[in-house]
Z-matrix of the N, CA and C atoms (Angstrom, degrees):
N
C 1 1.442
C 2 1.514 1 111.15
N 3 1.270 2 112.74 1 140.16
C 4 1.443 3 115.91 2 177.23
C 5 1.561 4 112.25 3 -85.99
N 6 1.278 5 115.75 4 167.26
C 7 1.465 6 122.42 5 -176.96
C 8 1.528 7 108.65 6 -62.33
N 9 1.412 8 115.22 7 -40.77
C 10 1.422 9 120.47 8 177.31
C 11 1.476 10 116.76 9 -55.98
N 12 1.315 11 115.58 10 -43.00
C 13 1.467 12 121.51 11 178.87
C 14 1.512 13 111.79 12 -71.12
N 15 1.328 14 117.38 13 -35.53
C 16 1.494 15 120.41 14 176.25
C 17 1.537 16 109.17 15 -62.30
N 18 1.293 17 116.57 16 -45.89
C 19 1.419 18 120.41 17 -179.31
C 20 1.500 19 112.66 18 -63.52
N 21 1.361 20 117.66 19 -41.46
C 22 1.531 21 121.42 20 176.32
C 23 1.520 22 107.77 21 -59.58
N 24 1.333 23 118.11 22 -47.19
C 25 1.511 24 122.53 23 -175.14
C 26 1.534 25 105.65 24 -62.96
N 27 1.293 26 121.15 25 -43.45
C 28 1.443 27 123.03 26 -177.71
C 29 1.523 28 110.44 27 -66.21
N 30 1.354 29 119.73 28 -40.66
C 31 1.428 30 118.33 29 175.77
C 32 1.481 31 113.12 30 -66.63
N 33 1.322 32 121.30 31 -38.67
C 34 1.409 33 123.53 32 177.52
C 35 1.575 34 110.87 33 -63.02
N 36 1.294 35 118.64 34 -41.31
C 37 1.469 36 122.22 35 173.88
C 38 1.464 37 111.75 36 -60.65
N 39 1.326 38 117.21 37 -45.35
C 40 1.479 39 121.74 38 -179.85
C 41 1.487 40 109.98 39 -61.79
N 42 1.332 41 121.39 40 -45.46
C 43 1.470 42 126.82 41 177.79
C 44 1.562 43 109.81 42 -58.49
N 45 1.317 44 115.30 43 -48.53
C 46 1.502 45 119.34 44 -178.52
C 47 1.510 46 109.46 45 -59.48
N 48 1.340 47 117.83 46 -45.59
C 49 1.447 48 122.70 47 -179.32
C 50 1.539 49 111.22 48 -60.94
N 51 1.297 50 113.45 49 -46.36
C 52 1.494 51 119.68 50 179.60
C 53 1.516 52 110.57 51 -60.90
N 54 1.308 53 115.87 52 -43.00
C 55 1.488 54 119.84 53 177.89
C 56 1.526 55 114.23 54 -62.39
N 57 1.359 56 114.22 55 -40.61
C 58 1.458 57 117.36 56 176.82
C 59 1.506 58 112.88 57 -67.01
N 60 1.337 59 117.78 58 -44.39
C 61 1.445 60 121.71 59 175.08
C 62 1.503 61 110.15 60 -57.87
N 63 1.328 62 121.34 61 -46.16
C 64 1.427 63 124.46 62 -177.30
C 65 1.572 64 112.06 63 -63.54
N 66 1.311 65 113.36 64 -34.87
C 67 1.502 66 116.52 65 179.23
C 68 1.515 67 113.47 66 -73.55
N 69 1.327 68 117.86 67 -34.61
C 70 1.454 69 122.03 68 -177.98
C 71 1.536 70 114.89 69 -91.04
N 72 1.329 71 117.68 70 -14.12
C 73 1.440 72 118.59 71 -176.54
C 74 1.553 73 112.54 72 -66.38
N 75 1.368 74 121.84 73 -38.32
C 76 1.443 75 115.68 74 -179.09
C 77 1.534 76 113.93 75 -66.18
N 78 1.358 77 117.18 76 -33.90
C 79 1.483 78 119.82 77 176.59
C 80 1.497 79 110.52 78 -64.52
N 81 1.343 80 117.94 79 -38.47
C 82 1.485 81 122.09 80 179.32
C 83 1.531 82 108.48 81 -64.80
N 84 1.355 83 115.80 82 -42.07
C 85 1.407 84 119.73 83 -177.71
C 86 1.549 85 108.26 84 -65.32
N 87 1.252 86 119.61 85 -42.50
C 88 1.448 87 122.84 86 179.59
C 89 1.520 88 110.75 87 -63.09
N 90 1.330 89 116.23 88 -40.74
C 91 1.482 90 118.19 89 175.24
C 92 1.543 91 112.62 90 -61.08
N 93 1.309 92 113.19 91 -43.49
C 94 1.482 93 119.72 92 177.36
C 95 1.544 94 110.35 93 -56.69
N 96 1.332 95 115.13 94 -45.32
C 97 1.471 96 119.93 95 -178.99
C 98 1.502 97 111.68 96 -59.81
N 99 1.369 98 115.04 97 -43.00
C 100 1.437 99 120.77 98 -179.51
C 101 1.600 100 111.43 99 -66.74
N 102 1.310 101 112.98 100 -37.20
C 103 1.442 102 119.90 101 176.41
C 104 1.524 103 111.95 102 -58.84
N 105 1.348 104 113.81 103 -54.12
C 106 1.480 105 120.28 104 -178.04
C 107 1.580 106 110.45 105 -64.88
N 108 1.295 107 116.21 106 -36.41
C 109 1.462 108 120.53 107 -179.83
C 110 1.580 109 109.67 108 -63.34
N 111 1.319 110 114.68 109 -46.11
C 112 1.493 111 117.49 110 -178.68
C 113 1.538 112 111.35 111 -69.92
N 114 1.401 113 115.88 112 -32.12
C 115 1.489 114 117.97 113 173.89
C 116 1.533 115 112.06 114 -64.03
N 117 1.402 116 113.83 115 -43.25
C 118 1.514 117 119.57 116 -176.77
C 119 1.512 118 109.24 117 -65.72
N 120 1.351 119 117.46 118 -36.41
C 121 1.464 120 118.77 119 -175.64
C 122 1.613 121 110.57 120 -66.30
N 123 1.345 122 115.11 121 -21.45
C 124 1.444 123 116.85 122 178.73
C 125 1.544 124 113.37 123 -90.38
N 126 1.283 125 119.75 124 -5.60
C 127 1.443 126 122.35 125 -176.86
C 128 1.559 127 110.45 126 -74.37
N 129 1.275 128 116.70 127 139.26
C 130 1.457 129 118.70 128 177.96
C 131 1.540 130 109.34 129 -76.95
N 132 1.302 131 118.09 130 147.86
C 133 1.505 132 119.13 131 179.56
C 134 1.517 133 109.73 132 -62.50
N 135 1.296 134 113.00 133 138.01
C 136 1.456 135 117.91 134 -177.87
C 137 1.475 136 119.66 135 88.31
N 138 1.389 137 115.49 136 -1.74
C 139 1.423 138 121.30 137 179.23
C 140 1.494 139 109.19 138 -64.88
N 141 1.353 140 114.63 139 142.57
C 142 1.485 141 119.80 140 177.29
C 143 1.511 142 110.29 141 -83.25
N 144 1.294 143 117.90 142 121.20
C 145 1.452 144 119.88 143 -174.75
C 146 1.563 145 109.76 144 -133.47
N 147 1.324 146 115.86 145 155.42
C 148 1.466 147 122.66 146 172.87
C 149 1.527 148 105.95 147 -120.80
N 150 1.400 149 111.72 148 119.62
C 151 1.501 150 118.37 149 -177.10
C 152 1.552 151 107.64 150 -106.65
N 153 1.343 152 114.78 151 116.21
C 154 1.406 153 120.88 152 179.44
C 155 1.580 154 108.10 153 -90.35
N 156 1.332 155 116.64 154 127.11
C 157 1.407 156 121.10 155 -174.69
C 158 1.553 157 109.69 156 -100.47
N 159 1.308 158 112.43 157 160.49
C 160 1.508 159 118.83 158 -177.96
C 161 1.529 160 113.75 159 -65.83
N 162 1.315 161 116.42 160 -20.87
C 163 1.469 162 118.76 161 -179.26
C 164 1.604 163 112.96 162 -89.11
N 165 1.359 164 113.25 163 9.37
C 166 1.457 165 117.82 164 174.17
C 167 1.567 166 114.02 165 99.18
N 168 1.314 167 115.90 166 -16.35
C 169 1.469 168 116.66 167 -175.11
C 170 1.536 169 108.14 168 -92.57
N 171 1.304 170 115.94 169 172.59
C 172 1.460 171 119.21 170 -179.24
C 173 1.558 172 107.42 171 -142.63
N 174 1.307 173 115.58 172 156.28
C 175 1.443 174 122.65 173 179.63
C 176 1.507 175 108.15 174 -125.25
N 177 1.310 176 115.72 175 124.23
C 178 1.510 177 121.97 176 -179.03
C 179 1.568 178 103.17 177 -106.05
N 180 1.288 179 115.30 178 131.56
C 181 1.424 180 117.10 179 176.48
C 182 1.540 181 112.48 180 174.12
N 183 1.337 182 113.29 181 -167.82
C 184 1.510 183 119.00 182 -175.42
C 185 1.524 184 108.75 183 -100.44
N 186 1.344 185 113.60 184 134.10
C 187 1.421 186 120.04 185 -179.83
C 188 1.538 187 108.92 186 -69.54
N 189 1.400 188 115.37 187 135.23
C 190 1.470 189 118.65 188 179.60
C 191 1.528 190 110.24 189 -109.72
N 192 1.379 191 116.27 190 -56.34
C 193 1.419 192 117.94 191 -176.21
C 194 1.574 193 109.69 192 -159.05
N 195 1.322 194 115.62 193 166.12
C 196 1.428 195 120.98 194 175.63
C 197 1.462 196 109.88 195 -126.92
N 198 1.317 197 120.88 196 137.49
C 199 1.482 198 125.63 197 174.06
C 200 1.524 199 105.86 198 -117.94
N 201 1.299 200 119.27 199 175.21
C 202 1.470 201 120.96 200 -177.63
C 203 1.593 202 111.03 201 -62.80
N 204 1.346 203 120.25 202 -24.50
C 205 1.468 204 122.85 203 -178.96
C 206 1.452 205 113.60 204 -111.88
N 207 1.319 206 122.81 205 -18.86
C 208 1.480 207 123.80 206 -171.19
C 209 1.487 208 111.83 207 -139.40
N 210 1.364 209 116.20 208 159.35
C 211 1.396 210 127.39 209 166.22
C 212 1.501 211 109.11 210 -115.77
N 213 1.269 212 118.85 211 131.74
C 214 1.545 213 123.39 212 -174.86
C 215 1.523 214 103.44 213 -102.82
N 216 1.309 215 115.29 214 129.38
C 217 1.485 216 124.35 215 -179.75
C 218 1.577 217 107.46 216 -129.79
N 219 1.322 218 115.19 217 134.20
C 220 1.432 219 119.60 218 175.32
C 221 1.588 220 104.73 219 -95.71
N 222 1.347 221 116.84 220 104.51
C 223 1.431 222 121.11 221 -176.27
C 224 1.559 223 113.70 222 -59.08
N 225 1.336 224 115.77 223 137.12
C 226 1.430 225 123.58 224 177.97
C 227 1.516 226 107.90 225 -88.55
N 228 1.330 227 116.48 226 102.03
C 229 1.432 228 123.23 227 179.88
C 230 1.493 229 110.65 228 -132.30
N 231 1.301 230 118.14 229 166.13
C 232 1.439 231 122.51 230 -178.39
C 233 1.550 232 109.84 231 -66.83
N 234 1.317 233 115.32 232 -39.76
C 235 1.495 234 118.45 233 175.41
C 236 1.510 235 107.28 234 -106.63
N 237 1.345 236 117.07 235 144.48
C 238 1.488 237 119.91 236 -177.10
C 239 1.495 238 109.89 237 -64.88
N 240 1.395 239 114.30 238 140.08
C 241 1.425 240 122.36 239 178.03
C 242 1.511 241 106.62 240 -134.47
N 243 1.338 242 119.55 241 155.21
C 244 1.437 243 124.12 242 -179.99
C 245 1.581 244 112.14 243 -69.06
N 246 1.293 245 115.60 244 153.28
C 247 1.480 246 120.85 245 -177.91
C 248 1.552 247 107.42 246 -63.47
N 249 1.352 248 113.67 247 148.97
C 250 1.441 249 120.49 248 -178.36
C 251 1.582 250 111.06 249 -114.36
N 252 1.268 251 114.30 250 127.67
C 253 1.500 252 121.35 251 174.79
C 254 1.493 253 106.93 252 -89.65
N 255 1.367 254 116.26 253 114.83
C 256 1.427 255 122.62 254 -179.84
C 257 1.452 256 111.39 255 -104.97
N 258 1.324 257 121.57 256 116.81
C 259 1.482 258 123.42 257 179.53
C 260 1.551 259 109.78 258 -66.95
N 261 1.409 260 113.24 259 142.03
C 262 1.437 261 118.64 260 177.68
C 263 1.495 262 113.30 261 -62.13
N 264 1.368 263 118.35 262 -22.20
C 265 1.491 264 120.91 263 -179.69
C 266 1.540 265 111.06 264 -69.34
N 267 1.357 266 117.47 265 -18.72
C 268 1.454 267 119.16 266 -180.00
C 269 1.560 268 113.13 267 -105.27
N 270 1.321 269 118.43 268 5.95
C 271 1.450 270 123.78 269 -174.86
C 272 1.505 271 110.85 270 -96.17
N 273 1.349 272 114.84 271 122.98
C 274 1.544 273 120.37 272 174.63
C 275 1.488 274 109.14 273 -88.93
N 276 1.323 275 118.52 274 -44.04
C 277 1.440 276 121.42 275 -178.89
C 278 1.544 277 111.38 276 -159.14
N 279 1.365 278 115.57 277 157.08
C 280 1.429 279 121.33 278 176.50
C 281 1.535 280 107.27 279 -127.74
N 282 1.335 281 117.73 280 123.92
C 283 1.442 282 121.32 281 -176.49
C 284 1.574 283 107.04 282 -113.31
N 285 1.285 284 115.38 283 127.80
C 286 1.497 285 122.88 284 175.10
C 287 1.571 286 105.10 285 -85.73
N 288 1.267 287 116.68 286 124.22
C 289 1.456 288 118.91 287 -178.50
C 290 1.566 289 110.06 288 -132.43
N 291 1.323 290 111.61 289 159.09
C 292 1.500 291 118.51 290 174.80
C 293 1.476 292 105.13 291 -88.59
N 294 1.348 293 115.29 292 133.23
C 295 1.487 294 123.43 293 179.90
C 296 1.513 295 109.09 294 -70.67
N 297 1.318 296 118.91 295 128.97
C 298 1.498 297 121.49 296 177.69
C 299 1.501 298 111.07 297 -86.03
N 300 1.357 299 111.17 298 -178.45
C 301 1.510 300 117.66 299 -177.95
C 302 1.578 301 108.98 300 -73.86
N 303 1.301 302 111.72 301 154.56
C 304 1.460 303 117.71 302 177.92
C 305 1.514 304 108.14 303 -75.57
N 306 1.381 305 116.91 304 162.06
C 307 1.480 306 118.44 305 176.35
C 308 1.476 307 115.06 306 -58.25
N 309 1.395 308 116.31 307 -36.59
C 310 1.458 309 118.31 308 179.73
C 311 1.513 310 112.26 309 -67.14
N 312 1.270 311 117.07 310 -32.61
C 313 1.505 312 120.75 311 179.45
C 314 1.538 313 109.32 312 -70.11
N 315 1.331 314 113.95 313 -38.16
C 316 1.431 315 117.33 314 177.27
C 317 1.490 316 113.47 315 -63.92
N 318 1.350 317 116.72 316 -39.49
C 319 1.483 318 122.62 317 179.89
C 320 1.549 319 106.37 318 -62.63
N 321 1.378 320 114.90 319 -48.96
C 322 1.455 321 115.45 320 -177.72
C 323 1.534 322 113.64 321 -62.83
N 324 1.280 323 118.01 322 -33.58
C 325 1.451 324 119.53 323 176.76
C 326 1.543 325 108.34 324 -64.05
N 327 1.259 326 118.70 325 -46.05
C 328 1.446 327 125.63 326 178.23
C 329 1.550 328 111.28 327 -57.56
N 330 1.254 329 117.31 328 -46.25
C 331 1.464 330 122.81 329 178.78
C 332 1.524 331 109.64 330 -64.39
N 333 1.274 332 116.45 331 -40.53
C 334 1.461 333 120.81 332 -179.09
C 335 1.539 334 111.41 333 -65.07
N 336 1.307 335 116.36 334 -43.27
C 337 1.463 336 124.93 335 177.60
C 338 1.544 337 109.76 336 -59.50
N 339 1.330 338 115.64 337 -50.83
C 340 1.447 339 120.18 338 -178.06
C 341 1.519 340 110.60 339 -63.30
N 342 1.370 341 118.20 340 -40.75
C 343 1.450 342 124.17 341 -179.36
C 344 1.512 343 108.12 342 -64.16
N 345 1.337 344 119.61 343 -42.48
C 346 1.467 345 124.30 344 -179.09
C 347 1.545 346 110.49 345 -63.09
N 348 1.310 347 114.81 346 -45.15
C 349 1.453 348 117.81 347 179.86
C 350 1.487 349 112.72 348 -65.18
N 351 1.335 350 117.84 349 -40.39
C 352 1.434 351 122.36 350 178.07
C 353 1.545 352 112.39 351 -66.46
N 354 1.300 353 115.11 352 -37.66
C 355 1.502 354 121.42 353 177.52
C 356 1.500 355 110.22 354 -69.67
N 357 1.299 356 119.05 355 -34.61
C 358 1.512 357 122.98 356 175.92
C 359 1.494 358 109.80 357 -68.91
N 360 1.289 359 119.23 358 -41.64
C 361 1.486 360 120.32 359 178.95
C 362 1.497 361 111.26 360 -66.52
N 363 1.412 362 116.21 361 -42.40
C 364 1.489 363 118.31 362 175.62
C 365 1.470 364 110.78 363 -60.76
N 366 1.275 365 123.88 364 -41.64
C 367 1.464 366 123.41 365 -179.96
C 368 1.502 367 109.66 366 -65.68
N 369 1.320 368 117.75 367 -40.10
C 370 1.479 369 120.91 368 179.80
C 371 1.504 370 111.74 369 -63.28
N 372 1.332 371 116.20 370 -42.53
C 373 1.487 372 121.26 371 176.70
C 374 1.484 373 113.12 372 -62.83
N 375 1.305 374 117.29 373 -47.07
C 376 1.494 375 121.44 374 179.40
C 377 1.529 376 111.42 375 -66.12
N 378 1.302 377 118.81 376 -36.88
C 379 1.425 378 123.08 377 -177.59
C 380 1.547 379 110.86 378 -70.89
N 381 1.368 380 116.75 379 -36.10
C 382 1.443 381 119.56 380 179.38
C 383 1.544 382 112.05 381 -81.68
N 384 1.269 383 118.43 382 -23.43
C 385 1.462 384 121.36 383 -178.37
C 386 1.535 385 113.16 384 -74.57
N 387 1.310 386 120.47 385 -22.90
C 388 1.446 387 125.52 386 -174.98
C 389 1.553 388 113.59 387 -78.85
N 390 1.375 389 119.58 388 -16.82
C 391 1.463 390 124.13 389 -176.19
C 392 1.468 391 109.39 390 -110.62
N 393 1.346 392 118.52 391 123.28
C 394 1.517 393 120.80 392 175.62
C 395 1.460 394 109.36 393 -111.64
């Protein structure tokens, strides 16, 4: 076989593979939509979710409701924003997560730990200083 015939065969195979993928991609997308719709229908209201979108972005927030075409999420942001209706055609995945502590709560825990350690050291110094 010459190099030219190898290249032609490779191009034909690549075109056939691309055509097969293009024909079956819409049905896979529809199955994906049905999968995420059935998952969202089972979510409890107020559940903390992360919705990954097909454009690469993600929305973290509380689940509000599901309709035949969309899932509604109230984004968790520092400043209040309106709920977003996300169409299932744009959803790559939905992750149910446990909501973590707020930054203010984390700071208070740190302050409490440091205060406790300092109080323990102070008590130890005072207790050891009284006995000679």
